[in-house]
N, C-alpha and C positions, 0 to 999 in steps of 0.2 A: 516299335522302332526305337522310341526313346529309351525303354528299358534295355534294349540290346546295346545301344550306344553307351549307356551308363555302365553296363557290364564290361564292355570292351575297355573302357577307360579305366575301370577298377582293376581289370586284369593286367593292363600294362603297368599301372602303378605298383601292383603287388610284385610283378616280376622284377622290377627294378629295386625294390626296397629291402630284399632279404639278403643279408651277407653275414650270417651267423653260424655257418657250419663249415669247418675246415675239411680239407681233403683227408682221406684215410692215410695217405703216405706221401713222402717226399719223392720228387722226381730225380732220377739219375741225371748227372750233368752239372755244368758250371752255372753259377748265377748269371743273370742277364748283365751285359755290359752297359755302360753309359751310351755307347753308340747304338746298341740294340733298342734301348728305351727311346732314343731320339727317332730312330727309323719307325718304330711302332707308332709314336705320336704323330709323325707325318702321315703315315698310312691311314690312320684313323680320320685325319682331316681330309685327305685327298681321294680315298677310295670308297666306293659304295659298299654297303653291307646289307643289301635288301633282304636276303634270306634270313639273316640274324634279326633284322628289324621287324620281320614278320612274326617273330615269337610274341604270343599274346597271353600266355598263361604260364604260371609256375605251379606245378603239382608236386607234392611230396608223398612218397609211399614206400613200399618195401617189395623186394624181389627175392626169389631163391633160384638156385641152379636146378634146372629140370633134372629130377632123379636124385637130388641131394638136398633134402629139406633143411639140413643143418647149415647149408651154405646160404645164409640170409644176409641181406644188407639193405641199408637205406638208399633210396634212389631219388634224385632231384630231377624232375622232368621239366624241360623248357619246351613248351608246346606251340606249334604253328597249326592253325586250322586251314586246311586247303579248300574244303567246302563243307557242306552240312553232313557229309558221310565219312570224310577222311581227315585224320589229324596225324601229325608226325612230331616226335619228341626227341630232342637231344637229352641224353641222360648223363648226369654228372654225379660224382661222389661227394659233392659239397655245393655250396651256393656262393662261395667267395672267389676271389681272383685266382686262387691256387687250385680250384676245382679241376679234376681230371675228367675228360670225356670217357665215360665208361662204356657207352653204347647208344643204341637207338631203339625207339619203340614206334611201331606203326599201329594206329588205332582206327578201327572202322566200325561203322554202324551195324546193327543186327541185320538190316536189310541187305547190305553187301556181304556180310558173313554167310548168309544163306546161299549165296551164289558160288561160294568157294568149293573146289573139289573136296571130297571127304578126307583124302590124305593130307591136303593142305590145312584143313581145320585142326589137325592134331598139333600143329605148331603154335596155335593161338590159345590164349587164356581169356576167361571172362573177367569183367570188372565189377560184377554185382556185389560180391562179398566185400571187396575193398571199399566200395562206396557205403554200403549198408552198415558195415562194422565201424565206420569212422576212421579207419586207418589211412585212407587216401584223403589228403587235405590240400587246400589252396591257401597257404600262409599269407596273411595280410589282407585277404578279401573280407569285405563286410559279410556277415552271416547270410543275408538274403542272396547276395551275389554268388557266394560259394554254394549254397543249396541249389540255386538254379543251374549252376555248372554241373553239379553232381547228378542232377536229374537228367542231364543230357549224357553224362558219361556212364551211368549205371547199366545201360543195356548194350554198351559197346564191347568190343573184343580187341585184345592187343597181341602183337607179335614182337617179341623183345629179344635182341641179341646184345650181349655184353662182349666187348673186345679188349677191355683193359680191366684186369681183375685186381683193382687196388684194395679191395676188401681182404685179399689174401697177401697183402704186403708186397705186391708186385710194383717195383719202381719203374718198370717199362711195360708196354703192352705185349707181354710174352704169350705164346701159345696161340690156339685157334679160338674163334668166337664160340661163346656158349649160349645156348637157348635158355632163356629165363622164364619163370612162371610167376603167377600171382597167387596169393593165398585164397582159399575157398571156404574155410571153416574156422571156428574158434579153436584155440589150442595149438595152432600151427606156428604162428608168429611168436618169437621169443619176446616175452613181456618186457625184458630189459631193454630191447631195442626201441620198443614203443615208448617206454618211460623216458629214456634218454632223449628221444626225438621231441616228445611233448615238452619236456623241461627246457630244452634248448630253443625251440621255436615258439614257446609260449602258447601251445595249443592243448586242447583237452579232447582226446580221442573218444572217451566215453560220453562226454557231453554231445559230441557230434553224432555219435551212434544214436543217442536218444532223439536228437533233433531229426534224424533221417529215417526214423521208424515209419513215417507216413509216405516215404518215397516208395513207389510201387515196385515190388520185387519182379523183375522180368523173368521170363522162361528162358533158361540157359540151353543152348544147343548142346545135345549130348556128345557131339564130336569134339567140343572144346575141352580144355583141361584133361587131355588124354592121359596124363600121368596118373590121374585118379583111378584109371582102369588098368594100370600096369603098362601102358604104352609110353615108355620114356624114350625120347629122341634127343640125341646130341650129335654133333659133327665128329668125324674122324678124319685123320690125315689120309688122303688118297693120292695116288699117282694119276696124273692127267687132269683135265679140266672139269671133271665131275659133271653134274647135271646141267651146267650152264655152257657146256662145250658147243661151239658152233663150227669148228673146222680145224684142220691140222696145218694148213699151208698159209703162207702170206698171200695177201690179195686184198680186194676191196673189203672194208670193214662191214660186218653184218648190218650195223646200224645205217650204213650208207646204202647197201644193196636193198634193204627193206623199204627205203624211202623215208625213214624216220628222221634222218638228218635234214632232208629237204623240208619236212613238215616243221621241224624245230626252227629252221631258218625263217619259214613263213610266219610262224607265231611270234618270232622275235622282231620282225620288221615293224617299226613304229608306224609305217604308213599302211 
């Protein structure tokens, strides 16, 4: 328990200490006014930010567009651990105040991944190579704490969607979300990206690779990383509500009819 608490403390400190990577692009629009700054300051003092305060880790790695290996970018993950099997990450294009929210990643354990339908698994990527290669790092963490975290991440799987493609100089979140993947072998990640990241953050990918040689290589589910087998999946614009369609007419919301609204209210009741 003591080691766990020390790790959590270190994670929180690391998440707050890194501010050395600027966003890929400027945002369209006028600069903030004095009034807006004042309103923001007041809101920070008066409003709760529990979901943001739950972020406990900062991970830095790389993604590429599914089906487009040349579409590579650095990704800054701010991770919340929901339980021992599920994490969720806000993904930014930098770690400063100008960072743009590029997308989200959902991370689950191998145990939960085994329960997914085979078609669903095709949307997910493994994290074993990212960990073993040293390309996934937790900047600011002591070496022992980072290694323990990587031992937990190495066997997990991620499902990642990017909604703002600032890596392609998009000043606004144009277009539809893109499914992203993680690297699985040497020779895929552009070494220039790794070198620039290492110099900027003061990390050594190759040293981490050597340190992680003793981390057990997990068995990867063959249904993950489907792009390796030629099954590339991306969204297309469609008319209608698509696979999440629940009905065509106005009426009681599906979340109400199903009872989930009532269940949410019960879980929210402090008594």
